[in-house]
C-alpha positions as CSV (number, residue, x, y, z in Angstrom):
1,X,-6.2,-19.1,7.0
2,X,-2.7,-20.6,6.2
3,X,-0.8,-22.4,8.7
4,X,2.2,-21.9,6.6
5,X,4.7,-19.5,8.1
6,X,5.1,-16.4,6.0
7,X,7.8,-15.8,3.1
8,X,10.6,-13.8,4.1
9,X,10.7,-10.4,2.9
10,X,13.1,-9.8,-0.3
11,X,14.7,-6.7,-0.4
12,X,15.9,-5.0,-3.3
13,X,18.3,-2.1,-2.7
14,X,19.2,0.4,-5.2
15,X,22.1,3.0,-5.9
16,X,19.5,5.7,-6.2
17,X,16.0,6.6,-5.8
18,X,15.5,7.0,-9.3
19,X,16.6,3.6,-10.1
20,X,13.4,2.5,-8.0
21,X,11.1,4.2,-9.9
22,X,12.1,2.2,-13.3
23,X,12.0,-1.1,-11.2
24,X,8.9,-0.4,-9.3
25,X,7.7,0.1,-12.3
26,X,8.7,-3.4,-14.2
27,X,7.5,-5.0,-10.6
28,X,4.2,-2.8,-11.1
29,X,3.9,-4.2,-14.4
30,X,4.8,-7.9,-13.6
31,X,2.2,-7.9,-10.9
32,X,-0.5,-6.8,-13.5
33,X,0.2,-8.9,-16.3
34,X,0.4,-12.0,-13.7
35,X,-3.3,-10.9,-12.2
36,X,-4.6,-10.0,-15.9
37,X,-3.9,-13.7,-17.4
38,X,-5.1,-15.0,-14.3
39,X,-8.4,-13.4,-13.9
40,X,-8.8,-10.2,-16.4
41,X,-8.3,-7.6,-13.7
42,X,-5.8,-6.4,-11.4
43,X,-6.5,-5.1,-7.8
44,X,-4.4,-2.4,-6.4
45,X,-4.2,-0.1,-3.3
46,X,-2.1,2.8,-3.0
47,X,-0.9,4.9,0.5
48,X,0.3,8.3,-0.1
49,X,3.2,10.4,1.1
50,X,6.4,9.7,-1.1
51,X,5.1,6.9,-2.7
52,X,2.8,8.3,-5.7
53,X,5.9,10.2,-6.7
54,X,7.6,6.8,-7.1
55,X,5.3,5.5,-9.6
56,X,6.4,7.7,-12.4
57,X,7.7,4.9,-14.2
58,X,4.1,3.8,-15.1
59,X,3.4,7.2,-17.1
60,X,3.4,6.2,-20.8
61,X,4.3,2.7,-20.0
62,X,2.7,0.9,-23.1
63,X,3.0,-2.4,-20.9
64,X,0.1,-0.8,-18.6
65,X,-3.3,-1.9,-19.3
66,X,-5.0,1.0,-17.2
67,X,-8.6,-0.2,-18.2
68,X,-7.9,-3.0,-16.2
69,X,-6.8,-1.3,-13.1
70,X,-9.1,-1.5,-10.1
71,X,-7.6,1.1,-7.9
72,X,-8.2,1.4,-3.7
73,X,-6.7,3.5,-1.1
74,X,-4.9,1.6,1.7
75,X,-5.7,4.6,3.8
76,X,-7.2,7.9,2.9
77,X,-7.4,11.7,5.2
78,X,-11.2,12.2,5.9
79,X,-11.0,15.3,3.8
80,X,-12.5,16.5,0.6
81,X,-11.2,15.4,-2.6
82,X,-9.7,18.5,-3.5
83,X,-7.9,19.1,-0.2
84,X,-4.1,19.5,-0.4
85,X,-4.3,16.4,2.2
86,X,-6.5,14.2,0.3
87,X,-3.9,10.9,-0.7
88,X,-6.6,10.9,-3.7
89,X,-5.6,14.3,-5.0
90,X,-1.7,13.0,-4.4
91,X,-2.1,9.9,-6.5
92,X,-3.8,12.1,-9.0
93,X,-1.5,14.5,-9.3
94,X,1.2,12.2,-9.5
95,X,-0.2,9.5,-11.5
96,X,-3.9,9.2,-12.6
97,X,-4.2,12.3,-14.2
98,X,-1.5,11.5,-16.4
99,X,-2.5,8.3,-17.7
100,X,-5.3,7.2,-19.5
101,X,-7.3,4.9,-16.6
102,X,-10.9,5.3,-16.5
103,X,-12.1,7.5,-13.8
104,X,-14.5,4.9,-12.3
105,X,-11.5,2.4,-11.9
106,X,-10.5,4.4,-9.3
107,X,-12.4,4.0,-5.7
108,X,-12.5,7.3,-3.4
109,X,-14.0,7.9,-0.4
110,X,-17.8,8.7,-0.4
111,X,-17.5,12.6,0.4
112,X,-20.8,12.8,1.4
113,X,-20.1,11.2,4.6
114,X,-17.5,13.2,5.9
115,X,-19.0,14.2,9.0
116,X,-19.8,10.3,9.9
117,X,-16.4,8.3,10.4
118,X,-18.3,5.0,11.0
119,X,-20.6,5.2,8.0
120,X,-17.5,6.9,5.8
121,X,-15.3,3.4,6.8
122,X,-18.5,1.2,6.5
123,X,-18.9,2.7,2.9
124,X,-15.4,2.5,1.6
125,X,-15.8,-1.5,2.9
126,X,-18.7,-2.2,0.9
127,X,-16.5,-0.7,-2.2
128,X,-14.2,-3.4,-1.3
129,X,-16.7,-6.4,-0.8
130,X,-18.5,-5.2,-3.9
131,X,-15.1,-5.8,-5.5
132,X,-13.9,-8.8,-3.8
133,X,-17.2,-10.5,-2.3
134,X,-18.5,-11.8,-5.1
135,X,-15.5,-12.7,-6.9
136,X,-13.2,-14.6,-4.7
137,X,-15.7,-15.3,-1.8
138,X,-12.6,-15.3,0.8
139,X,-12.7,-13.7,4.4
140,X,-10.6,-10.9,3.5
141,X,-9.8,-9.3,-0.2
142,X,-7.1,-10.6,-1.4
143,X,-5.4,-7.6,-3.7
144,X,-3.2,-8.6,-6.4
145,X,-0.4,-5.4,-5.1
146,X,-0.4,-3.2,-2.2
147,X,1.9,-0.5,-2.5
148,X,3.3,1.0,1.3
149,X,5.1,3.9,2.4
150,X,6.7,4.0,5.7
151,X,6.8,7.0,8.3
152,X,9.8,7.7,10.3
153,X,8.0,6.9,13.3
154,X,7.4,3.0,11.4
155,X,4.1,3.9,10.9
156,X,2.6,2.3,7.5
157,X,-1.0,3.3,5.8
158,X,-2.6,4.9,8.5
159,X,-1.6,2.5,11.3
160,X,0.6,4.1,14.1
161,X,2.8,2.7,17.1
162,X,0.4,1.9,20.4
163,X,-2.6,2.2,18.6
164,X,-5.8,0.6,19.2
165,X,-6.3,-0.2,15.5
166,X,-3.1,-2.3,15.6
167,X,-5.2,-5.2,16.9
168,X,-8.0,-5.0,14.9
169,X,-8.9,-8.4,13.3
170,X,-12.5,-8.2,11.9
171,X,-12.8,-5.0,10.1
172,X,-11.5,-4.8,6.3
173,X,-11.6,-0.5,7.1
174,X,-11.3,1.3,9.8
175,X,-11.4,4.7,11.4
176,X,-9.4,6.8,13.4
177,X,-10.1,10.4,14.5
178,X,-6.8,10.8,16.8
179,X,-4.0,10.2,13.9
180,X,-0.9,11.8,15.8
181,X,0.0,13.3,12.4
182,X,-2.6,15.7,10.9
183,X,-5.2,15.2,9.6
184,X,-6.3,13.6,12.4
185,X,-9.7,12.0,11.3
186,X,-8.5,9.0,8.4
187,X,-9.4,5.7,7.2
188,X,-7.4,2.7,6.8
189,X,-7.2,-0.8,5.7
190,X,-6.4,-3.2,9.1
191,X,-3.6,-5.4,8.9
192,X,-6.3,-8.7,8.0
193,X,-6.5,-6.5,4.2
194,X,-3.1,-5.8,4.1
195,X,-1.6,-9.3,5.0
196,X,-4.0,-11.2,2.6
197,X,-2.6,-9.8,-0.5
198,X,-0.7,-11.8,-3.4
199,X,2.1,-9.1,-3.0
200,X,3.1,-6.3,-0.6
201,X,5.7,-3.7,-1.5
202,X,7.4,-0.9,0.6
203,X,8.9,2.0,-0.9
204,X,11.7,3.4,1.5
205,X,14.1,6.1,0.0
206,X,16.8,8.4,1.9
207,X,18.9,8.6,4.7
208,X,16.4,9.8,6.7
209,X,15.1,6.4,6.7
210,X,17.8,4.1,7.8
211,X,17.3,3.9,11.3
212,X,13.5,3.1,11.2
213,X,14.1,0.6,8.3
214,X,16.5,-1.3,10.4
215,X,14.2,-1.7,13.3
216,X,11.7,-2.5,11.1
217,X,13.3,-5.4,9.5
218,X,16.3,-6.5,12.3
219,X,14.4,-6.1,15.5
220,X,10.7,-7.2,14.5
221,X,10.0,-8.4,18.1
222,X,9.5,-4.4,18.6
223,X,6.5,-4.7,16.7
224,X,6.5,-1.1,14.9
225,X,3.6,-0.9,12.3
226,X,5.6,-1.9,9.4
227,X,6.9,-5.1,10.8
228,X,3.5,-6.1,11.3
229,X,3.0,-6.5,7.6
230,X,3.6,-9.9,6.9
231,X,1.7,-11.5,4.4
232,X,0.2,-14.8,4.9
233,X,1.7,-17.8,2.8
234,X,1.5,-17.4,-0.4
235,X,1.6,-13.8,0.0
236,X,5.1,-12.0,-0.6
237,X,6.2,-9.0,0.9
238,X,9.3,-6.7,-0.8
239,X,11.0,-3.8,-0.2
240,X,11.9,-1.4,-2.8
241,X,15.0,1.0,-1.3
242,X,18.0,3.1,-1.9
243,X,21.4,2.5,-0.6
244,X,20.6,5.7,1.7
245,X,17.7,4.2,3.9
246,X,19.7,0.6,3.7
247,X,22.9,2.0,5.0
248,X,22.3,0.3,8.7
249,X,20.6,-3.0,7.4
250,X,22.6,-6.2,8.6
251,X,20.3,-8.0,5.8
252,X,21.8,-8.9,2.1
253,X,19.4,-7.4,-0.3
254,X,19.9,-7.8,-4.3
255,X,18.7,-5.9,-7.3
256,X,15.4,-6.6,-8.6
257,X,15.6,-8.2,-11.9
258,X,13.0,-9.5,-14.4
């Protein structure tokens, strides 16, 4: 565990959400290149919501080495993979069905375990252990990149305000059956997993996110779930926002340039 203070977040603000798409693609490709150069694979975790749509810039992008990707879900709804609520279905429709990624590189929940949340989250944790433990021998997995969205209540992944899971320090994957948003049953990465990533990037666009973005970035002491994402050194936190979402921030921002 590092005793370094976390790196301050880097905030990239763009004129529109369209520009976020191309800049986010460049950012992902850069993270991918560094990871593959270093260890021959790229580990990434995705969430659902409006995030998968923002990854359109990766479709048809010749710099993406899809066969080197290992994809996990930062959270998933406990539903069949064909259910409209499934994050995997959403990410598949928006991205994976449009690109040549090998199906076995995408780690989904085990749908034979939908009736047993404990078993289901344990099985998903074992998927992580298989990918990370033998190779990195770390207490927690170190993802190259975790991409997250943020709800209007400040939740991220399936970590909700005031929920017991905000205090989970041991498990890599935890379950909840009382999500304040439907569907109630979900599994989610815990903070130790999110905060051990090399890079975590939030994407937040639209005026509807302005108040909560201000609360998360300017008032972290309120402890909203998104503001508890603070990667341990040397990990870095990035925000990709549009001007509408950033309208109430006091922090300075810059555009992402390679």
